[in-house]
PyMOL Python script that loads the backbone (N, CA, C, O; Angstrom):
from pymol import cmd

cmd.read_pdbstr("""\
ATOM      1  N   MET A   1      75.394 115.097   9.516  1.00  0.00           N
ATOM      2  CA  MET A   1      75.883 113.896   8.480  1.00  0.00           C
ATOM      3  C   MET A   1      77.280 114.334   7.957  1.00  0.00           C
ATOM      4  O   MET A   1      77.643 115.409   7.481  1.00  0.00           O
ATOM      5  N   THR A   2      77.936 113.207   8.183  1.00  0.00           N
ATOM      6  CA  THR A   2      79.296 113.504   7.621  1.00  0.00           C
ATOM      7  C   THR A   2      79.503 112.385   6.161  1.00  0.00           C
ATOM      8  O   THR A   2      78.822 111.386   5.926  1.00  0.00           O
ATOM      9  N   ASP A   3      80.509 112.865   5.436  1.00  0.00           N
ATOM     10  CA  ASP A   3      80.574 112.157   4.306  1.00  0.00           C
ATOM     11  C   ASP A   3      81.787 111.047   4.694  1.00  0.00           C
ATOM     12  O   ASP A   3      82.232 110.323   3.804  1.00  0.00           O
ATOM     13  N   GLN A   4      82.191 110.976   5.793  1.00  0.00           N
ATOM     14  CA  GLN A   4      83.647 110.072   6.273  1.00  0.00           C
ATOM     15  C   GLN A   4      82.657 108.910   6.715  1.00  0.00           C
ATOM     16  O   GLN A   4      81.591 109.201   7.257  1.00  0.00           O
ATOM     17  N   PRO A   5      82.984 107.720   6.503  1.00  0.00           N
ATOM     18  CA  PRO A   5      82.552 106.512   7.062  1.00  0.00           C
ATOM     19  C   PRO A   5      82.912 106.174   8.705  1.00  0.00           C
ATOM     20  O   PRO A   5      83.589 107.099   9.154  1.00  0.00           O
ATOM     21  N   ASP A   6      82.707 105.338   9.509  1.00  0.00           N
ATOM     22  CA  ASP A   6      82.845 104.990  10.727  1.00  0.00           C
ATOM     23  C   ASP A   6      84.413 104.621  10.716  1.00  0.00           C
ATOM     24  O   ASP A   6      84.844 103.769   9.939  1.00  0.00           O
ATOM     25  N   SER A   7      85.095 105.188  11.461  1.00  0.00           N
ATOM     26  CA  SER A   7      86.627 104.951  11.595  1.00  0.00           C
ATOM     27  C   SER A   7      86.979 103.543  11.947  1.00  0.00           C
ATOM     28  O   SER A   7      87.957 103.007  11.426  1.00  0.00           O
ATOM     29  N   GLY A   8      86.221 102.922  12.812  1.00  0.00           N
ATOM     30  CA  GLY A   8      86.358 102.087  13.670  1.00  0.00           C
ATOM     31  C   GLY A   8      85.901 100.700  12.835  1.00  0.00           C
ATOM     32  O   GLY A   8      86.277  99.591  13.214  1.00  0.00           O
ATOM     33  N   ALA A   9      85.190 100.858  11.854  1.00  0.00           N
ATOM     34  CA  ALA A   9      84.481  99.644  11.133  1.00  0.00           C
ATOM     35  C   ALA A   9      85.988  99.279  10.207  1.00  0.00           C
ATOM     36  O   ALA A   9      86.854 100.106   9.923  1.00  0.00           O
ATOM     37  N   PRO A  10      85.991  97.848   9.864  1.00  0.00           N
ATOM     38  CA  PRO A  10      87.017  97.175   9.194  1.00  0.00           C
ATOM     39  C   PRO A  10      86.945  97.791   7.567  1.00  0.00           C
ATOM     40  O   PRO A  10      85.820  97.944   7.092  1.00  0.00           O
ATOM     41  N   ARG A  11      87.777  98.033   6.985  1.00  0.00           N
ATOM     42  CA  ARG A  11      87.561  98.447   5.576  1.00  0.00           C
ATOM     43  C   ARG A  11      88.291  97.487   4.714  1.00  0.00           C
ATOM     44  O   ARG A  11      89.184  96.735   5.105  1.00  0.00           O
ATOM     45  N   GLN A  12      87.822  97.584   3.481  1.00  0.00           N
ATOM     46  CA  GLN A  12      88.811  96.849   2.236  1.00  0.00           C
ATOM     47  C   GLN A  12      90.111  97.865   1.850  1.00  0.00           C
ATOM     48  O   GLN A  12      90.197  99.092   1.895  1.00  0.00           O
ATOM     49  N   LYS A  13      91.116  96.790   1.438  1.00  0.00           N
ATOM     50  CA  LYS A  13      92.119  97.756   0.983  1.00  0.00           C
ATOM     51  C   LYS A  13      92.224  97.659  -0.197  1.00  0.00           C
ATOM     52  O   LYS A  13      91.576  96.754  -0.721  1.00  0.00           O
ATOM     53  N   VAL A  14      93.043  98.511  -1.044  1.00  0.00           N
ATOM     54  CA  VAL A  14      93.383  98.580  -2.549  1.00  0.00           C
ATOM     55  C   VAL A  14      94.582  98.077  -2.538  1.00  0.00           C
ATOM     56  O   VAL A  14      95.429  98.642  -1.846  1.00  0.00           O
ATOM     57  N   VAL A  15      94.982  96.741  -3.404  1.00  0.00           N
ATOM     58  CA  VAL A  15      96.065  96.213  -3.535  1.00  0.00           C
ATOM     59  C   VAL A  15      96.646  96.363  -5.038  1.00  0.00           C
ATOM     60  O   VAL A  15      95.935  95.904  -5.931  1.00  0.00           O
ATOM     61  N   ARG A  16      97.894  96.975  -5.402  1.00  0.00           N
ATOM     62  CA  ARG A  16      98.196  96.629  -6.693  1.00  0.00           C
ATOM     63  C   ARG A  16      98.657  95.332  -7.025  1.00  0.00           C
ATOM     64  O   ARG A  16      99.160  94.582  -6.189  1.00  0.00           O
ATOM     65  N   VAL A  17      98.477  95.002  -8.398  1.00  0.00           N
ATOM     66  CA  VAL A  17      98.784  93.783  -8.833  1.00  0.00           C
ATOM     67  C   VAL A  17      99.959  94.071  -9.867  1.00  0.00           C
ATOM     68  O   VAL A  17      99.865  94.916 -10.756  1.00  0.00           O
ATOM     69  N   ALA A  18     101.021  93.310  -9.659  1.00  0.00           N
ATOM     70  CA  ALA A  18     102.273  93.828 -10.670  1.00  0.00           C
ATOM     71  C   ALA A  18     101.986  93.273 -11.888  1.00  0.00           C
ATOM     72  O   ALA A  18     101.586  92.109 -11.865  1.00  0.00           O
ATOM     73  N   GLY A  19     102.117  93.947 -13.189  1.00  0.00           N
ATOM     74  CA  GLY A  19     101.777  93.582 -14.393  1.00  0.00           C
ATOM     75  C   GLY A  19     100.293  93.855 -14.898  1.00  0.00           C
ATOM     76  O   GLY A  19      99.846  93.653 -16.026  1.00  0.00           O
ATOM     77  N   SER A  20      99.689  94.331 -13.860  1.00  0.00           N
ATOM     78  CA  SER A  20      98.214  94.447 -14.650  1.00  0.00           C
ATOM     79  C   SER A  20      97.657  95.990 -14.398  1.00  0.00           C
ATOM     80  O   SER A  20      98.207  96.723 -13.576  1.00  0.00           O
ATOM     81  N   ARG A  21      96.656  96.360 -15.087  1.00  0.00           N
ATOM     82  CA  ARG A  21      96.447  97.455 -15.116  1.00  0.00           C
ATOM     83  C   ARG A  21      95.322  97.828 -14.194  1.00  0.00           C
ATOM     84  O   ARG A  21      95.017  99.012 -14.052  1.00  0.00           O
ATOM     85  N   ARG A  22      94.600  96.723 -13.468  1.00  0.00           N
ATOM     86  CA  ARG A  22      93.731  97.033 -12.629  1.00  0.00           C
ATOM     87  C   ARG A  22      94.359  96.732 -11.064  1.00  0.00           C
ATOM     88  O   ARG A  22      95.416  96.154 -10.813  1.00  0.00           O
ATOM     89  N   ALA A  23      93.462  97.255 -10.175  1.00  0.00           N
ATOM     90  CA  ALA A  23      93.795  97.117  -8.675  1.00  0.00           C
ATOM     91  C   ALA A  23      92.870  96.122  -8.057  1.00  0.00           C
ATOM     92  O   ALA A  23      91.746  95.999  -8.546  1.00  0.00           O
ATOM     93  N   ARG A  24      93.215  95.425  -7.069  1.00  0.00           N
ATOM     94  CA  ARG A  24      92.327  94.268  -6.306  1.00  0.00           C
ATOM     95  C   ARG A  24      92.040  95.097  -5.124  1.00  0.00           C
ATOM     96  O   ARG A  24      92.698  96.032  -4.666  1.00  0.00           O
ATOM     97  N   LEU A  25      90.542  94.396  -4.572  1.00  0.00           N
ATOM     98  CA  LEU A  25      90.429  94.832  -3.574  1.00  0.00           C
ATOM     99  C   LEU A  25      90.597  93.441  -2.568  1.00  0.00           C
ATOM    100  O   LEU A  25      90.508  92.294  -3.007  1.00  0.00           O
ATOM    101  N   THR A  26      90.853  93.776  -1.158  1.00  0.00           N
ATOM    102  CA  THR A  26      91.185  92.747  -0.319  1.00  0.00           C
ATOM    103  C   THR A  26      89.575  92.112   0.244  1.00  0.00           C
ATOM    104  O   THR A  26      88.624  92.873   0.420  1.00  0.00           O
ATOM    105  N   PRO A  27      89.506  90.865   0.436  1.00  0.00           N
ATOM    106  CA  PRO A  27      88.289  90.543   0.687  1.00  0.00           C
ATOM    107  C   PRO A  27      87.292  91.142   1.962  1.00  0.00           C
ATOM    108  O   PRO A  27      87.750  91.373   3.080  1.00  0.00           O
ATOM    109  N   VAL A  28      86.120  91.310   1.661  1.00  0.00           N
ATOM    110  CA  VAL A  28      85.277  92.074   2.964  1.00  0.00           C
ATOM    111  C   VAL A  28      85.271  90.773   3.954  1.00  0.00           C
ATOM    112  O   VAL A  28      85.062  89.634   3.537  1.00  0.00           O
ATOM    113  N   PRO A  29      85.517  91.084   5.271  1.00  0.00           N
ATOM    114  CA  PRO A  29      85.320  90.343   6.373  1.00  0.00           C
ATOM    115  C   PRO A  29      84.017  89.481   6.524  1.00  0.00           C
ATOM    116  O   PRO A  29      82.947  90.067   6.691  1.00  0.00           O
ATOM    117  N   GLY A  30      84.066  88.169   6.475  1.00  0.00           N
ATOM    118  CA  GLY A  30      82.914  87.228   6.750  1.00  0.00           C
ATOM    119  C   GLY A  30      82.451  86.932   5.181  1.00  0.00           C
ATOM    120  O   GLY A  30      81.277  86.563   5.140  1.00  0.00           O
ATOM    121  N   THR A  31      83.034  86.998   4.003  1.00  0.00           N
ATOM    122  CA  THR A  31      82.756  86.714   2.776  1.00  0.00           C
ATOM    123  C   THR A  31      83.364  85.327   2.471  1.00  0.00           C
ATOM    124  O   THR A  31      84.346  84.978   3.127  1.00  0.00           O
ATOM    125  N   ASP A  32      82.844  84.491   1.503  1.00  0.00           N
ATOM    126  CA  ASP A  32      83.508  83.507   0.902  1.00  0.00           C
ATOM    127  C   ASP A  32      84.348  83.939  -0.374  1.00  0.00           C
ATOM    128  O   ASP A  32      83.701  84.525  -1.242  1.00  0.00           O
ATOM    129  N   THR A  33      85.679  83.734  -0.606  1.00  0.00           N
ATOM    130  CA  THR A  33      86.149  83.995  -1.638  1.00  0.00           C
ATOM    131  C   THR A  33      86.327  82.867  -2.442  1.00  0.00           C
ATOM    132  O   THR A  33      87.097  83.040  -3.387  1.00  0.00           O
ATOM    133  N   ASP A  34      85.806  81.712  -2.323  1.00  0.00           N
ATOM    134  CA  ASP A  34      86.277  80.653  -3.247  1.00  0.00           C
ATOM    135  C   ASP A  34      85.326  80.520  -4.271  1.00  0.00           C
ATOM    136  O   ASP A  34      84.171  80.191  -3.999  1.00  0.00           O
ATOM    137  N   PRO A  35      85.742  80.773  -5.578  1.00  0.00           N
ATOM    138  CA  PRO A  35      85.205  81.035  -6.740  1.00  0.00           C
ATOM    139  C   PRO A  35      84.521  79.629  -7.243  1.00  0.00           C
ATOM    140  O   PRO A  35      83.467  79.580  -7.877  1.00  0.00           O
ATOM    141  N   ASP A  36      85.250  78.574  -6.876  1.00  0.00           N
ATOM    142  CA  ASP A  36      84.745  77.110  -7.202  1.00  0.00           C
ATOM    143  C   ASP A  36      83.218  76.963  -6.772  1.00  0.00           C
ATOM    144  O   ASP A  36      82.393  76.598  -7.609  1.00  0.00           O
ATOM    145  N   ARG A  37      82.868  77.235  -5.528  1.00  0.00           N
ATOM    146  CA  ARG A  37      81.919  77.033  -4.966  1.00  0.00           C
ATOM    147  C   ARG A  37      80.853  77.962  -5.259  1.00  0.00           C
ATOM    148  O   ARG A  37      80.903  79.178  -5.074  1.00  0.00           O
ATOM    149  N   VAL A  38      79.531  77.063  -5.902  1.00  0.00           N
ATOM    150  CA  VAL A  38      78.539  77.836  -6.519  1.00  0.00           C
ATOM    151  C   VAL A  38      77.341  77.309  -5.634  1.00  0.00           C
ATOM    152  O   VAL A  38      77.159  76.139  -5.298  1.00  0.00           O
ATOM    153  N   VAL A  39      76.557  78.410  -5.322  1.00  0.00           N
ATOM    154  CA  VAL A  39      75.331  78.085  -4.496  1.00  0.00           C
ATOM    155  C   VAL A  39      74.204  78.601  -5.304  1.00  0.00           C
ATOM    156  O   VAL A  39      74.009  79.746  -5.713  1.00  0.00           O
ATOM    157  N   ARG A  40      73.576  77.640  -5.434  1.00  0.00           N
ATOM    158  CA  ARG A  40      72.230  78.001  -6.238  1.00  0.00           C
ATOM    159  C   ARG A  40      70.895  77.610  -5.322  1.00  0.00           C
ATOM    160  O   ARG A  40      70.697  76.625  -4.612  1.00  0.00           O
ATOM    161  N   GLU A  41      70.051  78.774  -5.617  1.00  0.00           N
ATOM    162  CA  GLU A  41      68.701  78.584  -5.138  1.00  0.00           C
ATOM    163  C   GLU A  41      67.808  77.544  -5.746  1.00  0.00           C
ATOM    164  O   GLU A  41      68.131  77.181  -6.877  1.00  0.00           O
ATOM    165  N   PRO A  42      66.865  77.059  -5.267  1.00  0.00           N
ATOM    166  CA  PRO A  42      66.034  76.228  -5.925  1.00  0.00           C
ATOM    167  C   PRO A  42      65.209  77.142  -6.598  1.00  0.00           C
ATOM    168  O   PRO A  42      64.864  78.214  -6.100  1.00  0.00           O
ATOM    169  N   GLN A  43      64.709  76.541  -8.313  1.00  0.00           N
ATOM    170  CA  GLN A  43      63.916  77.501  -8.745  1.00  0.00           C
ATOM    171  C   GLN A  43      62.547  77.341  -8.160  1.00  0.00           C
ATOM    172  O   GLN A  43      62.099  76.285  -7.714  1.00  0.00           O
ATOM    173  N   ARG A  44      61.819  78.697  -8.213  1.00  0.00           N
ATOM    174  CA  ARG A  44      60.386  78.718  -7.850  1.00  0.00           C
ATOM    175  C   ARG A  44      59.555  79.041  -8.812  1.00  0.00           C
ATOM    176  O   ARG A  44      59.720  79.991  -9.577  1.00  0.00           O
ATOM    177  N   THR A  45      58.557  78.215  -8.821  1.00  0.00           N
ATOM    178  CA  THR A  45      57.190  78.549  -9.557  1.00  0.00           C
ATOM    179  C   THR A  45      56.160  79.242  -9.178  1.00  0.00           C
ATOM    180  O   THR A  45      55.696  79.047  -8.055  1.00  0.00           O
ATOM    181  N   THR A  46      55.661  80.082  -9.942  1.00  0.00           N
ATOM    182  CA  THR A  46      54.623  80.999  -9.349  1.00  0.00           C
ATOM    183  C   THR A  46      53.154  80.685  -9.544  1.00  0.00           C
ATOM    184  O   THR A  46      52.243  81.326  -9.020  1.00  0.00           O
ATOM    185  N   GLY A  47      52.970  79.402 -10.529  1.00  0.00           N
ATOM    186  CA  GLY A  47      51.732  78.878 -10.799  1.00  0.00           C
ATOM    187  C   GLY A  47      51.766  77.571 -11.035  1.00  0.00           C
ATOM    188  O   GLY A  47      52.768  76.858 -10.978  1.00  0.00           O
ATOM    189  N   PRO A  48      50.448  77.179 -11.356  1.00  0.00           N
ATOM    190  CA  PRO A  48      50.457  75.721 -12.137  1.00  0.00           C
ATOM    191  C   PRO A  48      51.248  75.964 -13.663  1.00  0.00           C
ATOM    192  O   PRO A  48      51.333  76.896 -14.464  1.00  0.00           O
ATOM    193  N   LYS A  49      51.783  74.518 -13.562  1.00  0.00           N
ATOM    194  CA  LYS A  49      52.646  74.003 -14.822  1.00  0.00           C
ATOM    195  C   LYS A  49      51.685  73.933 -16.113  1.00  0.00           C
ATOM    196  O   LYS A  49      50.809  73.068 -16.143  1.00  0.00           O
ATOM    197  N   GLY A  50      51.849  74.867 -17.211  1.00  0.00           N
ATOM    198  CA  GLY A  50      51.199  74.848 -18.457  1.00  0.00           C
ATOM    199  C   GLY A  50      51.627  73.749 -19.357  1.00  0.00           C
ATOM    200  O   GLY A  50      52.425  72.949 -18.868  1.00  0.00           O
ATOM    201  N   PRO A  51      51.252  73.566 -20.552  1.00  0.00           N
ATOM    202  CA  PRO A  51      51.570  72.367 -21.443  1.00  0.00           C
ATOM    203  C   PRO A  51      52.657  72.831 -22.094  1.00  0.00           C
ATOM    204  O   PRO A  51      53.234  71.919 -22.686  1.00  0.00           O
ATOM    205  N   ASN A  52      53.129  73.815 -22.209  1.00  0.00           N
ATOM    206  CA  ASN A  52      54.449  74.190 -23.117  1.00  0.00           C
ATOM    207  C   ASN A  52      55.441  74.661 -22.160  1.00  0.00           C
ATOM    208  O   ASN A  52      56.312  75.445 -22.538  1.00  0.00           O
ATOM    209  N   ASP A  53      55.392  74.284 -21.044  1.00  0.00           N
ATOM    210  CA  ASP A  53      56.387  75.095 -20.046  1.00  0.00           C
ATOM    211  C   ASP A  53      57.844  74.185 -20.343  1.00  0.00           C
ATOM    212  O   ASP A  53      58.946  74.671 -20.600  1.00  0.00           O
ATOM    213  N   ASP A  54      57.531  72.855 -20.235  1.00  0.00           N
ATOM    214  CA  ASP A  54      58.812  71.768 -20.540  1.00  0.00           C
ATOM    215  C   ASP A  54      59.621  72.185 -21.546  1.00  0.00           C
ATOM    216  O   ASP A  54      60.844  72.192 -21.408  1.00  0.00           O
ATOM    217  N   ARG A  55      58.834  72.690 -22.995  1.00  0.00           N
ATOM    218  CA  ARG A  55      59.349  73.025 -24.123  1.00  0.00           C
ATOM    219  C   ARG A  55      60.232  74.276 -24.083  1.00  0.00           C
ATOM    220  O   ARG A  55      61.383  74.333 -24.516  1.00  0.00           O
ATOM    221  N   LEU A  56      59.417  75.458 -23.399  1.00  0.00           N
ATOM    222  CA  LEU A  56      60.334  76.620 -23.220  1.00  0.00           C
ATOM    223  C   LEU A  56      61.516  76.677 -22.378  1.00  0.00           C
ATOM    224  O   LEU A  56      62.382  77.552 -22.371  1.00  0.00           O
ATOM    225  N   MET A  57      61.436  75.655 -21.689  1.00  0.00           N
ATOM    226  CA  MET A  57      62.762  75.752 -20.563  1.00  0.00           C
ATOM    227  C   MET A  57      63.988  74.926 -21.380  1.00  0.00           C
ATOM    228  O   MET A  57      65.186  75.137 -21.195  1.00  0.00           O
ATOM    229  N   GLN A  58      63.458  73.996 -22.270  1.00  0.00           N
ATOM    230  CA  GLN A  58      64.728  73.151 -23.273  1.00  0.00           C
ATOM    231  C   GLN A  58      64.858  74.133 -24.248  1.00  0.00           C
ATOM    232  O   GLN A  58      65.912  73.857 -24.822  1.00  0.00           O
ATOM    233  N   ASP A  59      64.319  75.240 -24.816  1.00  0.00           N
ATOM    234  CA  ASP A  59      64.475  76.045 -26.064  1.00  0.00           C
ATOM    235  C   ASP A  59      65.819  76.769 -25.691  1.00  0.00           C
ATOM    236  O   ASP A  59      66.074  77.281 -24.601  1.00  0.00           O
ATOM    237  N   VAL A  60      66.630  76.717 -26.797  1.00  0.00           N
ATOM    238  CA  VAL A  60      68.066  77.594 -26.891  1.00  0.00           C
ATOM    239  C   VAL A  60      67.563  78.808 -27.725  1.00  0.00           C
ATOM    240  O   VAL A  60      66.978  78.606 -28.789  1.00  0.00           O
ATOM    241  N   PRO A  61      67.822  80.283 -27.177  1.00  0.00           N
ATOM    242  CA  PRO A  61      67.888  81.064 -28.185  1.00  0.00           C
ATOM    243  C   PRO A  61      68.582  81.175 -29.320  1.00  0.00           C
ATOM    244  O   PRO A  61      69.768  80.899 -29.141  1.00  0.00           O
ATOM    245  N   PRO A  62      68.268  81.521 -30.606  1.00  0.00           N
ATOM    246  CA  PRO A  62      68.978  81.313 -32.046  1.00  0.00           C
ATOM    247  C   PRO A  62      70.657  81.859 -31.785  1.00  0.00           C
ATOM    248  O   PRO A  62      71.562  81.366 -32.457  1.00  0.00           O
ATOM    249  N   HIS A  63      70.866  82.678 -30.978  1.00  0.00           N
ATOM    250  CA  HIS A  63      71.932  83.354 -30.852  1.00  0.00           C
ATOM    251  C   HIS A  63      73.211  82.470 -30.114  1.00  0.00           C
ATOM    252  O   HIS A  63      74.371  82.873 -30.202  1.00  0.00           O
ATOM    253  N   TYR A  64      72.925  81.487 -29.538  1.00  0.00           N
ATOM    254  CA  TYR A  64      73.549  80.558 -28.774  1.00  0.00           C
ATOM    255  C   TYR A  64      74.454  79.586 -29.818  1.00  0.00           C
ATOM    256  O   TYR A  64      75.123  78.655 -29.370  1.00  0.00           O
TER     257      TYR A  64
END
""", "prot")
cmd.dss("prot")
cmd.show_as("cartoon", "prot")
cmd.util.cbc("prot")
cmd.orient("prot")
């Protein structure tokens, strides 16, 4: 085993951003970089609905 990755695989590059303390990575090939597109999976229930499930889903914790 070696610690070096396969040299034929595409890699991300580190890009310096002018005026910033942090560097940025180039996107991974095959990924979506659009932050506005949100993909949500449907919520799945694990059993029958109880009498207070609706209330619990609407309640907001006191620190909000």
